[in-house]
All heavy atoms as TSV, in Angstrom:
chain	resi	resn	atom	element	x	y	z
A	1	MET	N	N	0.857	-1.229	-0.012
A	1	MET	CA	C	-0.047	0.016	-0.028
A	1	MET	C	C	0.854	1.235	0.028
A	1	MET	O	O	1.976	1.241	0.510
A	1	MET	CB	C	-0.939	0.021	1.208
A	1	MET	CG	C	-2.010	-1.026	1.172
A	1	MET	SD	S	-3.485	-0.362	1.988
A	1	MET	CE	C	-3.397	-1.143	3.572
A	2	MET	N	N	0.279	2.279	-0.570
A	2	MET	CA	C	1.062	3.547	-0.730
A	2	MET	C	C	0.083	4.702	-0.524
A	2	MET	O	O	-1.050	4.667	-0.861
A	2	MET	CB	C	1.688	3.577	-2.130
A	2	MET	CG	C	2.564	4.735	-2.345
A	2	MET	SD	S	3.300	4.589	-3.992
A	2	MET	CE	C	4.929	5.125	-3.557
A	3	ARG	N	N	0.587	5.728	0.204
A	3	ARG	CA	C	-0.194	6.924	0.408
A	3	ARG	C	C	-0.067	7.821	-0.844
A	3	ARG	O	O	1.028	8.127	-1.262
A	3	ARG	CB	C	0.265	7.683	1.689
A	3	ARG	CG	C	-0.468	8.958	1.947
A	3	ARG	CD	C	-0.126	9.610	3.165
A	3	ARG	NE	N	-0.206	8.764	4.282
A	3	ARG	CZ	C	-1.343	8.583	5.037
A	3	ARG	NH1	N	-2.433	9.170	4.712
A	3	ARG	NH2	N	-1.337	7.784	6.049
A	4	TRP	N	N	-1.245	8.264	-1.319
A	4	TRP	CA	C	-1.287	9.197	-2.447
A	4	TRP	C	C	-1.888	10.565	-2.067
A	4	TRP	O	O	-2.834	10.547	-1.313
A	4	TRP	CB	C	-2.093	8.545	-3.588
A	4	TRP	CG	C	-1.508	7.318	-4.186
A	4	TRP	CD1	C	-1.606	6.039	-3.714
A	4	TRP	CD2	C	-0.693	7.233	-5.317
A	4	TRP	NE1	N	-0.905	5.184	-4.514
A	4	TRP	CE2	C	-0.381	5.957	-5.477
A	4	TRP	CE3	C	-0.165	8.184	-6.182
A	4	TRP	CZ2	C	0.485	5.536	-6.553
A	4	TRP	CZ3	C	0.600	7.775	-7.231
A	4	TRP	CH2	C	0.935	6.457	-7.435
A	5	VAL	N	N	-1.321	11.595	-2.587
A	5	VAL	CA	C	-1.966	12.921	-2.530
A	5	VAL	C	C	-2.430	13.171	-3.948
A	5	VAL	O	O	-1.684	13.101	-4.880
A	5	VAL	CB	C	-0.909	13.956	-2.141
A	5	VAL	CG1	C	-1.521	15.325	-2.047
A	5	VAL	CG2	C	-0.419	13.612	-0.674
A	6	ILE	N	N	-3.732	13.544	-4.029
A	6	ILE	CA	C	-4.345	13.825	-5.332
A	6	ILE	C	C	-4.898	15.231	-5.252
A	6	ILE	O	O	-5.707	15.580	-4.444
A	6	ILE	CB	C	-5.526	12.832	-5.521
A	6	ILE	CG1	C	-4.947	11.343	-5.381
A	6	ILE	CG2	C	-6.133	13.049	-6.892
A	6	ILE	CD1	C	-5.970	10.386	-4.910
A	7	ALA	N	N	-4.502	16.005	-6.256
A	7	ALA	CA	C	-4.996	17.452	-6.367
A	7	ALA	C	C	-5.512	17.642	-7.805
A	7	ALA	O	O	-4.962	17.077	-8.758
A	7	ALA	CB	C	-3.761	18.351	-6.111
A	8	TYR	N	N	-6.512	18.481	-7.811
A	8	TYR	CA	C	-7.061	18.756	-9.180
A	8	TYR	C	C	-7.498	20.117	-9.337
A	8	TYR	O	O	-7.722	20.871	-8.393
A	8	TYR	CB	C	-8.272	17.802	-9.407
A	8	TYR	CG	C	-9.432	17.950	-8.351
A	8	TYR	CD1	C	-10.387	18.829	-8.492
A	8	TYR	CD2	C	-9.433	17.107	-7.256
A	8	TYR	CE1	C	-11.347	18.989	-7.614
A	8	TYR	CE2	C	-10.483	17.204	-6.305
A	8	TYR	CZ	C	-11.430	18.160	-6.514
A	8	TYR	OH	O	-12.413	18.321	-5.595
A	9	ASP	N	N	-7.580	20.566	-10.592
A	9	ASP	CA	C	-8.033	21.843	-11.002
A	9	ASP	C	C	-8.956	21.617	-12.190
A	9	ASP	O	O	-8.481	21.304	-13.270
A	9	ASP	CB	C	-6.940	22.823	-11.297
A	9	ASP	CG	C	-7.367	24.225	-11.697
A	9	ASP	OD1	O	-8.522	24.546	-11.363
A	9	ASP	OD2	O	-6.589	24.952	-12.369
A	10	ILE	N	N	-10.265	21.744	-11.951
A	10	ILE	CA	C	-11.181	21.369	-13.031
A	10	ILE	C	C	-12.149	22.535	-13.220
A	10	ILE	O	O	-12.880	22.907	-12.242
A	10	ILE	CB	C	-11.970	20.101	-12.679
A	10	ILE	CG1	C	-10.904	18.925	-12.563
A	10	ILE	CG2	C	-13.043	19.817	-13.753
A	10	ILE	CD1	C	-11.503	17.623	-12.053
A	11	PRO	N	N	-12.187	23.216	-14.351
A	11	PRO	CA	C	-13.041	24.452	-14.550
A	11	PRO	C	C	-14.530	24.152	-14.628
A	11	PRO	O	O	-15.314	25.049	-14.289
A	11	PRO	CB	C	-12.539	24.993	-15.856
A	11	PRO	CG	C	-11.938	23.928	-16.585
A	11	PRO	CD	C	-11.360	22.925	-15.532
A	12	ASP	N	N	-14.941	22.964	-14.983
A	12	ASP	CA	C	-16.411	22.636	-15.121
A	12	ASP	C	C	-16.932	22.127	-13.821
A	12	ASP	O	O	-16.447	21.197	-13.322
A	12	ASP	CB	C	-16.494	21.607	-16.260
A	12	ASP	CG	C	-17.996	21.168	-16.448
A	12	ASP	OD1	O	-18.715	21.960	-17.224
A	12	ASP	OD2	O	-18.372	20.170	-15.929
A	13	ASP	N	N	-17.991	22.759	-13.347
A	13	ASP	CA	C	-18.589	22.468	-12.047
A	13	ASP	C	C	-19.094	21.033	-12.017
A	13	ASP	O	O	-18.863	20.308	-11.005
A	13	ASP	CB	C	-19.733	23.406	-11.705
A	13	ASP	CG	C	-19.354	24.844	-11.511
A	13	ASP	OD1	O	-18.169	25.049	-11.130
A	13	ASP	OD2	O	-20.220	25.724	-11.535
A	14	ARG	N	N	-19.732	20.548	-13.072
A	14	ARG	CA	C	-20.273	19.226	-13.054
A	14	ARG	C	C	-19.212	18.176	-12.934
A	14	ARG	O	O	-19.259	17.192	-12.206
A	14	ARG	CB	C	-21.165	19.027	-14.272
A	14	ARG	CG	C	-21.919	17.734	-14.311
A	14	ARG	CD	C	-22.890	17.762	-15.436
A	14	ARG	NE	N	-23.647	16.518	-15.447
A	14	ARG	CZ	C	-24.224	16.003	-16.530
A	14	ARG	NH1	N	-24.207	16.653	-17.637
A	14	ARG	NH2	N	-24.862	14.928	-16.404
A	15	ARG	N	N	-18.139	18.332	-13.774
A	15	ARG	CA	C	-17.055	17.352	-13.742
A	15	ARG	C	C	-16.258	17.451	-12.454
A	15	ARG	O	O	-15.872	16.431	-11.879
A	15	ARG	CB	C	-16.069	17.589	-14.905
A	15	ARG	CG	C	-16.553	17.052	-16.264
A	15	ARG	CD	C	-15.417	16.970	-17.281
A	15	ARG	NE	N	-14.564	18.170	-17.350
A	15	ARG	CZ	C	-14.813	19.244	-18.109
A	15	ARG	NH1	N	-15.853	19.291	-18.861
A	15	ARG	NH2	N	-13.875	20.191	-18.077
A	16	ARG	N	N	-16.173	18.679	-11.874
A	16	ARG	CA	C	-15.391	18.777	-10.602
A	16	ARG	C	C	-16.134	18.047	-9.547
A	16	ARG	O	O	-15.594	17.382	-8.664
A	16	ARG	CB	C	-15.293	20.282	-10.258
A	16	ARG	CG	C	-14.405	20.519	-9.074
A	16	ARG	CD	C	-14.089	22.003	-8.850
A	16	ARG	NE	N	-15.271	22.853	-8.930
A	16	ARG	CZ	C	-15.504	23.719	-9.892
A	16	ARG	NH1	N	-14.699	23.835	-10.905
A	16	ARG	NH2	N	-16.613	24.478	-9.818
A	17	LEU	N	N	-17.479	18.130	-9.478
A	17	LEU	CA	C	-18.254	17.382	-8.501
A	17	LEU	C	C	-18.164	15.916	-8.705
A	17	LEU	O	O	-18.028	15.178	-7.703
A	17	LEU	CB	C	-19.781	17.910	-8.626
A	17	LEU	CG	C	-20.766	17.169	-7.612
A	17	LEU	CD1	C	-20.340	17.363	-6.196
A	17	LEU	CD2	C	-22.160	17.641	-7.893
A	18	ARG	N	N	-18.160	15.458	-9.924
A	18	ARG	CA	C	-18.082	13.989	-10.203
A	18	ARG	C	C	-16.725	13.532	-9.761
A	18	ARG	O	O	-16.624	12.465	-9.193
A	18	ARG	CB	C	-18.305	13.749	-11.697
A	18	ARG	CG	C	-19.771	13.863	-12.169
A	18	ARG	CD	C	-19.966	13.606	-13.576
A	18	ARG	NE	N	-19.771	12.253	-13.833
A	18	ARG	CZ	C	-19.672	11.780	-15.047
A	18	ARG	NH1	N	-19.697	12.548	-16.093
A	18	ARG	NH2	N	-19.404	10.432	-15.247
A	19	VAL	N	N	-15.614	14.337	-10.036
A	19	VAL	CA	C	-14.358	13.803	-9.596
A	19	VAL	C	C	-14.233	13.806	-8.049
A	19	VAL	O	O	-13.750	12.878	-7.469
A	19	VAL	CB	C	-13.249	14.766	-10.215
A	19	VAL	CG1	C	-11.880	14.606	-9.485
A	19	VAL	CG2	C	-13.054	14.589	-11.683
A	20	ALA	N	N	-14.777	14.830	-7.410
A	20	ALA	CA	C	-14.747	14.880	-5.969
A	20	ALA	C	C	-15.502	13.659	-5.301
A	20	ALA	O	O	-15.068	13.039	-4.380
A	20	ALA	CB	C	-15.335	16.142	-5.435
A	21	THR	N	N	-16.598	13.343	-5.966
A	21	THR	CA	C	-17.431	12.180	-5.509
A	21	THR	C	C	-16.626	10.862	-5.654
A	21	THR	O	O	-16.683	10.047	-4.719
A	21	THR	CB	C	-18.742	12.125	-6.224
A	21	THR	OG1	O	-19.487	13.347	-5.984
A	21	THR	CG2	C	-19.603	10.913	-5.797
A	22	ILE	N	N	-15.949	10.700	-6.725
A	22	ILE	CA	C	-15.158	9.483	-7.012
A	22	ILE	C	C	-14.085	9.425	-5.974
A	22	ILE	O	O	-13.837	8.406	-5.316
A	22	ILE	CB	C	-14.537	9.529	-8.400
A	22	ILE	CG1	C	-15.681	9.320	-9.441
A	22	ILE	CG2	C	-13.478	8.459	-8.536
A	22	ILE	CD1	C	-15.253	9.557	-10.897
A	23	LEU	N	N	-13.359	10.544	-5.742
A	23	LEU	CA	C	-12.262	10.594	-4.815
A	23	LEU	C	C	-12.626	10.273	-3.379
A	23	LEU	O	O	-11.900	9.644	-2.632
A	23	LEU	CB	C	-11.506	11.894	-4.910
A	23	LEU	CG	C	-10.699	12.099	-6.179
A	23	LEU	CD1	C	-10.201	13.563	-6.283
A	23	LEU	CD2	C	-9.546	11.087	-6.295
A	24	GLN	N	N	-13.837	10.733	-3.039
A	24	GLN	CA	C	-14.385	10.499	-1.643
A	24	GLN	C	C	-14.523	8.998	-1.387
A	24	GLN	O	O	-14.494	8.560	-0.230
A	24	GLN	CB	C	-15.637	11.240	-1.426
A	24	GLN	CG	C	-15.425	12.780	-1.206
A	24	GLN	CD	C	-16.772	13.552	-1.150
A	24	GLN	OE1	O	-17.781	13.087	-1.586
A	24	GLN	NE2	N	-16.647	14.714	-0.523
A	25	GLY	N	N	-14.758	8.291	-2.468
A	25	GLY	CA	C	-14.942	6.888	-2.296
A	25	GLY	C	C	-13.578	6.149	-2.104
A	25	GLY	O	O	-13.543	4.916	-1.705
A	26	PHE	N	N	-12.522	6.822	-2.301
A	26	PHE	CA	C	-11.137	6.207	-2.145
A	26	PHE	C	C	-10.276	6.814	-1.078
A	26	PHE	O	O	-9.325	6.171	-0.740
A	26	PHE	CB	C	-10.419	6.325	-3.501
A	26	PHE	CG	C	-10.894	5.429	-4.601
A	26	PHE	CD1	C	-11.962	5.867	-5.439
A	26	PHE	CD2	C	-10.393	4.164	-4.784
A	26	PHE	CE1	C	-12.432	5.029	-6.389
A	26	PHE	CE2	C	-10.817	3.330	-5.785
A	26	PHE	CZ	C	-11.804	3.742	-6.580
A	27	GLY	N	N	-10.618	8.028	-0.649
A	27	GLY	CA	C	-9.780	8.656	0.323
A	27	GLY	C	C	-10.397	9.735	1.068
A	27	GLY	O	O	-11.651	9.838	1.048
A	28	ASP	N	N	-9.610	10.642	1.679
A	28	ASP	CA	C	-10.182	11.738	2.496
A	28	ASP	C	C	-9.844	13.065	1.987
A	28	ASP	O	O	-8.664	13.228	1.558
A	28	ASP	CB	C	-9.604	11.629	3.966
A	28	ASP	CG	C	-9.917	10.294	4.618
A	28	ASP	OD1	O	-11.214	9.869	4.598
A	28	ASP	OD2	O	-9.045	9.690	5.222
A	29	ARG	N	N	-10.785	13.958	2.040
A	29	ARG	CA	C	-10.488	15.332	1.566
A	29	ARG	C	C	-9.682	16.110	2.660
A	29	ARG	O	O	-10.015	16.025	3.826
A	29	ARG	CB	C	-11.783	16.099	1.360
A	29	ARG	CG	C	-11.664	17.415	0.714
A	29	ARG	CD	C	-13.036	18.224	0.646
A	29	ARG	NE	N	-13.910	17.537	-0.257
A	29	ARG	CZ	C	-14.154	18.014	-1.460
A	29	ARG	NH1	N	-13.632	19.129	-1.949
A	29	ARG	NH2	N	-15.065	17.338	-2.242
A	30	VAL	N	N	-8.587	16.718	2.246
A	30	VAL	CA	C	-7.766	17.391	3.196
A	30	VAL	C	C	-7.773	18.955	2.894
A	30	VAL	O	O	-7.471	19.739	3.759
A	30	VAL	CB	C	-6.297	16.987	3.220
A	30	VAL	CG1	C	-6.229	15.472	3.752
A	30	VAL	CG2	C	-5.658	17.025	1.891
A	31	GLN	N	N	-8.158	19.309	1.677
A	31	GLN	CA	C	-8.424	20.703	1.335
A	31	GLN	C	C	-9.523	20.560	0.207
A	31	GLN	O	O	-9.892	19.543	-0.239
A	31	GLN	CB	C	-7.213	21.409	0.723
A	31	GLN	CG	C	-6.235	21.757	1.814
A	31	GLN	CD	C	-5.112	22.642	1.326
A	31	GLN	OE1	O	-5.050	22.879	0.097
A	31	GLN	NE2	N	-4.232	23.047	2.145
A	32	HIS	N	N	-10.031	21.757	-0.191
A	32	HIS	CA	C	-11.168	21.762	-1.177
A	32	HIS	C	C	-10.831	20.852	-2.423
A	32	HIS	O	O	-11.699	20.117	-2.767
A	32	HIS	CB	C	-11.487	23.161	-1.596
A	32	HIS	CG	C	-12.701	23.175	-2.487
A	32	HIS	ND1	N	-13.967	22.960	-2.022
A	32	HIS	CD2	C	-12.802	23.492	-3.778
A	32	HIS	CE1	C	-14.780	23.049	-3.026
A	32	HIS	NE2	N	-14.099	23.341	-4.124
A	33	SER	N	N	-9.652	20.969	-3.020
A	33	SER	CA	C	-9.432	20.187	-4.193
A	33	SER	C	C	-8.182	19.276	-4.005
A	33	SER	O	O	-7.524	18.979	-4.949
A	33	SER	CB	C	-9.158	21.167	-5.365
A	33	SER	OG	O	-8.101	21.963	-5.096
A	34	VAL	N	N	-7.967	18.767	-2.757
A	34	VAL	CA	C	-6.893	17.890	-2.425
A	34	VAL	C	C	-7.377	16.755	-1.607
A	34	VAL	O	O	-8.007	16.983	-0.548
A	34	VAL	CB	C	-5.697	18.633	-1.683
A	34	VAL	CG1	C	-4.628	17.706	-1.398
A	34	VAL	CG2	C	-5.212	19.836	-2.484
A	35	PHE	N	N	-7.026	15.582	-1.964
A	35	PHE	CA	C	-7.357	14.344	-1.233
A	35	PHE	C	C	-6.165	13.545	-0.954
A	35	PHE	O	O	-5.150	13.654	-1.629
A	35	PHE	CB	C	-8.325	13.438	-2.083
A	35	PHE	CG	C	-9.747	13.954	-2.143
A	35	PHE	CD1	C	-10.120	14.981	-3.005
A	35	PHE	CD2	C	-10.734	13.367	-1.444
A	35	PHE	CE1	C	-11.367	15.442	-3.075
A	35	PHE	CE2	C	-12.023	13.826	-1.490
A	35	PHE	CZ	C	-12.336	14.888	-2.328
A	36	GLU	N	N	-6.225	12.781	0.159
A	36	GLU	CA	C	-5.230	11.792	0.497
A	36	GLU	C	C	-5.896	10.377	0.496
A	36	GLU	O	O	-7.048	10.236	0.943
A	36	GLU	CB	C	-4.619	12.027	1.891
A	36	GLU	CG	C	-3.668	13.133	1.958
A	36	GLU	CD	C	-3.093	13.251	3.432
A	36	GLU	OE1	O	-3.539	12.491	4.317
A	36	GLU	OE2	O	-2.154	14.043	3.505
A	37	ALA	N	N	-5.198	9.483	-0.027
A	37	ALA	CA	C	-5.671	7.998	-0.054
A	37	ALA	C	C	-4.555	7.048	0.105
A	37	ALA	O	O	-3.482	7.253	-0.473
A	37	ALA	CB	C	-6.421	7.824	-1.433
A	38	VAL	N	N	-4.852	5.988	0.883
A	38	VAL	CA	C	-3.930	4.869	0.962
A	38	VAL	C	C	-4.447	3.806	0.076
A	38	VAL	O	O	-5.573	3.280	0.346
A	38	VAL	CB	C	-3.731	4.456	2.413
A	38	VAL	CG1	C	-2.812	3.259	2.545
A	38	VAL	CG2	C	-3.273	5.574	3.258
A	39	LEU	N	N	-3.705	3.439	-0.957
A	39	LEU	CA	C	-4.242	2.557	-1.969
A	39	LEU	C	C	-3.304	1.428	-2.341
A	39	LEU	O	O	-2.056	1.642	-2.410
A	39	LEU	CB	C	-4.491	3.303	-3.313
A	39	LEU	CG	C	-5.410	4.549	-3.234
A	39	LEU	CD1	C	-5.374	5.297	-4.508
A	39	LEU	CD2	C	-6.850	4.115	-2.894
A	40	GLU	N	N	-3.866	0.315	-2.519
A	40	GLU	CA	C	-3.067	-0.766	-3.134
A	40	GLU	C	C	-3.095	-0.595	-4.657
A	40	GLU	O	O	-3.925	0.158	-5.163
A	40	GLU	CB	C	-3.731	-2.161	-2.755
A	40	GLU	CG	C	-3.679	-2.453	-1.224
A	40	GLU	CD	C	-4.034	-3.816	-0.881
A	40	GLU	OE1	O	-3.957	-4.755	-1.797
A	40	GLU	OE2	O	-4.379	-4.029	0.251
A	41	ASP	N	N	-2.231	-1.304	-5.344
A	41	ASP	CA	C	-2.057	-1.122	-6.777
A	41	ASP	C	C	-3.473	-1.265	-7.478
A	41	ASP	O	O	-3.800	-0.528	-8.389
A	41	ASP	CB	C	-1.032	-2.015	-7.406
A	41	ASP	CG	C	0.348	-1.673	-7.070
A	41	ASP	OD1	O	0.536	-0.435	-6.736
A	41	ASP	OD2	O	1.264	-2.454	-7.151
A	42	ARG	N	N	-4.227	-2.318	-7.099
A	42	ARG	CA	C	-5.536	-2.530	-7.876
A	42	ARG	C	C	-6.454	-1.432	-7.571
A	42	ARG	O	O	-7.259	-1.034	-8.438
A	42	ARG	CB	C	-6.037	-3.893	-7.471
A	42	ARG	CG	C	-6.576	-4.002	-6.093
A	42	ARG	CD	C	-7.229	-5.393	-5.795
A	42	ARG	NE	N	-7.771	-5.409	-4.419
A	42	ARG	CZ	C	-7.113	-5.803	-3.373
A	42	ARG	NH1	N	-5.834	-6.187	-3.505
A	42	ARG	NH2	N	-7.643	-5.830	-2.197
A	43	ASP	N	N	-6.484	-0.886	-6.400
A	43	ASP	CA	C	-7.332	0.251	-6.046
A	43	ASP	C	C	-6.911	1.521	-6.774
A	43	ASP	O	O	-7.792	2.311	-7.251
A	43	ASP	CB	C	-7.366	0.546	-4.528
A	43	ASP	CG	C	-7.948	-0.617	-3.735
A	43	ASP	OD1	O	-8.891	-1.276	-4.267
A	43	ASP	OD2	O	-7.481	-0.875	-2.617
A	44	ARG	N	N	-5.636	1.758	-6.894
A	44	ARG	CA	C	-5.168	2.911	-7.630
A	44	ARG	C	C	-5.503	2.813	-9.074
A	44	ARG	O	O	-6.025	3.800	-9.658
A	44	ARG	CB	C	-3.569	3.048	-7.574
A	44	ARG	CG	C	-3.011	4.315	-8.327
A	44	ARG	CD	C	-1.552	4.154	-8.486
A	44	ARG	NE	N	-1.108	2.889	-8.968
A	44	ARG	CZ	C	-1.227	2.525	-10.270
A	44	ARG	NH1	N	-1.726	3.282	-11.189
A	44	ARG	NH2	N	-0.719	1.345	-10.646
A	45	GLN	N	N	-5.404	1.631	-9.672
A	45	GLN	CA	C	-5.820	1.443	-11.066
A	45	GLN	C	C	-7.291	1.597	-11.261
A	45	GLN	O	O	-7.706	2.264	-12.219
A	45	GLN	CB	C	-5.443	0.088	-11.498
A	45	GLN	CG	C	-5.677	-0.189	-13.002
A	45	GLN	CD	C	-4.840	0.782	-13.860
A	45	GLN	OE1	O	-3.687	0.874	-13.711
A	45	GLN	NE2	N	-5.531	1.543	-14.746
A	46	ALA	N	N	-8.068	1.174	-10.334
A	46	ALA	CA	C	-9.581	1.338	-10.354
A	46	ALA	C	C	-9.953	2.852	-10.265
A	46	ALA	O	O	-10.795	3.337	-11.059
A	46	ALA	CB	C	-10.279	0.571	-9.266
A	47	LEU	N	N	-9.199	3.599	-9.395
A	47	LEU	CA	C	-9.373	5.013	-9.260
A	47	LEU	C	C	-9.032	5.728	-10.618
A	47	LEU	O	O	-9.824	6.564	-11.133
A	47	LEU	CB	C	-8.561	5.558	-8.124
A	47	LEU	CG	C	-8.547	7.103	-8.003
A	47	LEU	CD1	C	-9.944	7.652	-7.771
A	47	LEU	CD2	C	-7.639	7.505	-6.867
A	48	GLU	N	N	-7.867	5.355	-11.182
A	48	GLU	CA	C	-7.472	6.012	-12.449
A	48	GLU	C	C	-8.501	5.744	-13.549
A	48	GLU	O	O	-8.765	6.640	-14.426
A	48	GLU	CB	C	-6.053	5.572	-12.799
A	48	GLU	CG	C	-5.046	6.160	-11.945
A	48	GLU	CD	C	-3.678	5.708	-12.287
A	48	GLU	OE1	O	-3.455	4.972	-13.252
A	48	GLU	OE2	O	-2.682	6.124	-11.566
A	49	ASP	N	N	-9.005	4.460	-13.638
A	49	ASP	CA	C	-9.968	4.116	-14.618
A	49	ASP	C	C	-11.267	4.948	-14.448
A	49	ASP	O	O	-11.790	5.361	-15.506
A	49	ASP	CB	C	-10.348	2.617	-14.533
A	49	ASP	CG	C	-9.127	1.730	-14.908
A	49	ASP	OD1	O	-8.199	2.242	-15.543
A	49	ASP	OD2	O	-9.206	0.513	-14.625
A	50	GLU	N	N	-11.739	5.098	-13.227
A	50	GLU	CA	C	-12.940	5.903	-13.017
A	50	GLU	C	C	-12.724	7.313	-13.387
A	50	GLU	O	O	-13.602	7.899	-14.056
A	50	GLU	CB	C	-13.423	5.847	-11.605
A	50	GLU	CG	C	-14.135	4.510	-11.218
A	50	GLU	CD	C	-14.842	4.543	-9.883
A	50	GLU	OE1	O	-15.628	5.567	-9.744
A	50	GLU	OE2	O	-14.586	3.761	-9.055
A	51	LEU	N	N	-11.606	7.880	-13.006
A	51	LEU	CA	C	-11.363	9.261	-13.327
A	51	LEU	C	C	-11.218	9.492	-14.822
A	51	LEU	O	O	-11.609	10.536	-15.333
A	51	LEU	CB	C	-10.118	9.733	-12.557
A	51	LEU	CG	C	-10.222	9.839	-11.006
A	51	LEU	CD1	C	-8.802	10.092	-10.390
A	51	LEU	CD2	C	-11.237	10.979	-10.675
A	52	GLY	N	N	-10.586	8.545	-15.468
A	52	GLY	CA	C	-10.415	8.598	-16.909
A	52	GLY	C	C	-11.656	8.773	-17.707
A	52	GLY	O	O	-11.672	9.365	-18.740
A	53	GLY	N	N	-12.727	8.249	-17.171
A	53	GLY	CA	C	-14.006	8.376	-17.779
A	53	GLY	C	C	-14.747	9.717	-17.566
A	53	GLY	O	O	-15.763	10.075	-18.205
A	54	VAL	N	N	-14.153	10.578	-16.736
A	54	VAL	CA	C	-14.743	11.833	-16.465
A	54	VAL	C	C	-13.904	13.014	-16.955
A	54	VAL	O	O	-14.448	14.033	-17.471
A	54	VAL	CB	C	-14.903	11.956	-14.867
A	54	VAL	CG1	C	-15.451	13.343	-14.486
A	54	VAL	CG2	C	-15.824	10.889	-14.378
A	55	LEU	N	N	-12.632	12.884	-16.834
A	55	LEU	CA	C	-11.681	13.985	-17.047
A	55	LEU	C	C	-11.617	14.353	-18.539
A	55	LEU	O	O	-11.641	13.401	-19.383
A	55	LEU	CB	C	-10.350	13.791	-16.499
A	55	LEU	CG	C	-10.198	13.600	-14.952
A	55	LEU	CD1	C	-8.845	13.070	-14.625
A	55	LEU	CD2	C	-10.513	14.899	-14.271
A	56	VAL	N	N	-11.410	15.678	-18.851
A	56	VAL	CA	C	-11.169	16.116	-20.236
A	56	VAL	C	C	-9.797	16.654	-20.217
A	56	VAL	O	O	-9.456	17.685	-19.650
A	56	VAL	CB	C	-12.215	17.202	-20.597
A	56	VAL	CG1	C	-11.846	17.762	-21.988
A	56	VAL	CG2	C	-13.652	16.688	-20.535
A	57	PRO	N	N	-8.823	15.859	-20.830
A	57	PRO	CA	C	-7.400	16.267	-20.665
A	57	PRO	C	C	-7.098	17.640	-21.173
A	57	PRO	O	O	-6.153	18.249	-20.677
A	57	PRO	CB	C	-6.709	15.152	-21.532
A	57	PRO	CG	C	-7.687	14.023	-21.582
A	57	PRO	CD	C	-9.021	14.653	-21.536
A	58	GLN	N	N	-7.791	18.176	-22.198
A	58	GLN	CA	C	-7.495	19.499	-22.661
A	58	GLN	C	C	-7.858	20.575	-21.760
A	58	GLN	O	O	-7.363	21.667	-21.850
A	58	GLN	CB	C	-8.203	19.676	-23.997
A	58	GLN	CG	C	-7.774	18.759	-25.090
A	58	GLN	CD	C	-8.558	17.468	-25.107
A	58	GLN	OE1	O	-9.336	17.186	-24.173
A	58	GLN	NE2	N	-8.335	16.709	-26.124
A	59	GLU	N	N	-8.724	20.303	-20.775
A	59	GLU	CA	C	-9.255	21.301	-19.850
A	59	GLU	C	C	-8.899	21.083	-18.380
A	59	GLU	O	O	-8.687	22.022	-17.701
A	59	GLU	CB	C	-10.759	21.397	-20.000
A	59	GLU	CG	C	-11.248	21.795	-21.379
A	59	GLU	CD	C	-12.749	21.836	-21.412
A	59	GLU	OE1	O	-13.427	21.838	-20.383
A	59	GLU	OE2	O	-13.319	21.840	-22.556
A	60	ASP	N	N	-8.869	19.823	-17.982
A	60	ASP	CA	C	-8.763	19.506	-16.523
A	60	ASP	C	C	-7.320	19.072	-16.180
A	60	ASP	O	O	-6.568	18.565	-17.026
A	60	ASP	CB	C	-9.647	18.254	-16.215
A	60	ASP	CG	C	-11.080	18.530	-16.550
A	60	ASP	OD1	O	-11.511	19.743	-16.620
A	60	ASP	OD2	O	-11.862	17.603	-16.848
A	61	ARG	N	N	-6.928	19.387	-14.999
A	61	ARG	CA	C	-5.607	18.998	-14.389
A	61	ARG	C	C	-5.845	18.171	-13.199
A	61	ARG	O	O	-6.622	18.603	-12.220
A	61	ARG	CB	C	-4.836	20.203	-14.059
A	61	ARG	CG	C	-4.532	21.121	-15.182
A	61	ARG	CD	C	-3.563	20.529	-16.184
A	61	ARG	NE	N	-3.387	21.359	-17.370
A	61	ARG	CZ	C	-4.056	21.137	-18.529
A	61	ARG	NH1	N	-4.800	20.029	-18.660
A	61	ARG	NH2	N	-3.803	21.870	-19.568
A	62	LEU	N	N	-5.203	17.015	-13.139
A	62	LEU	CA	C	-5.227	16.146	-11.942
A	62	LEU	C	C	-3.904	15.642	-11.731
A	62	LEU	O	O	-3.235	15.086	-12.742
A	62	LEU	CB	C	-6.286	15.042	-12.062
A	62	LEU	CG	C	-6.458	14.190	-10.805
A	62	LEU	CD1	C	-7.937	14.054	-10.489
A	62	LEU	CD2	C	-5.745	12.824	-11.023
A	63	ARG	N	N	-3.334	15.623	-10.526
A	63	ARG	CA	C	-1.970	15.107	-10.218
A	63	ARG	C	C	-2.176	14.178	-9.051
A	63	ARG	O	O	-2.846	14.452	-8.128
A	63	ARG	CB	C	-1.089	16.260	-9.848
A	63	ARG	CG	C	-0.837	17.262	-10.959
A	63	ARG	CD	C	-0.100	16.686	-12.153
A	63	ARG	NE	N	0.165	17.785	-13.127
A	63	ARG	CZ	C	-0.568	17.873	-14.222
A	63	ARG	NH1	N	-1.601	17.115	-14.432
A	63	ARG	NH2	N	-0.284	18.827	-15.112
A	64	MET	N	N	-1.400	13.088	-9.215
A	64	MET	CA	C	-1.367	12.084	-8.130
A	64	MET	C	C	0.073	11.892	-7.725
A	64	MET	O	O	0.984	11.756	-8.527
A	64	MET	CB	C	-1.907	10.746	-8.597
A	64	MET	CG	C	-3.359	10.809	-8.911
A	64	MET	SD	S	-3.984	9.145	-9.486
A	64	MET	CE	C	-3.864	8.194	-8.059
C-alpha cells in the first residue's frame, strides 16, 4: 500500500463534482481540491480508470 496525494483543478462544475465524489470513495478530503488516499495497486488502477471516464485532458488538471 502507498499513500497518495491527489490534487485537481477542473473548470467545469459538473465534472469537478463528479471527480470529488469519486475521490471521496477512495480517500479523505484534506483541502477543497486535495485528497489523500492509501491505496493498493489494484485500487489505484480502479481510481484512475474511473477518473479517466470523467476528465477532459485538454481542460482538466489532476495530479497524483
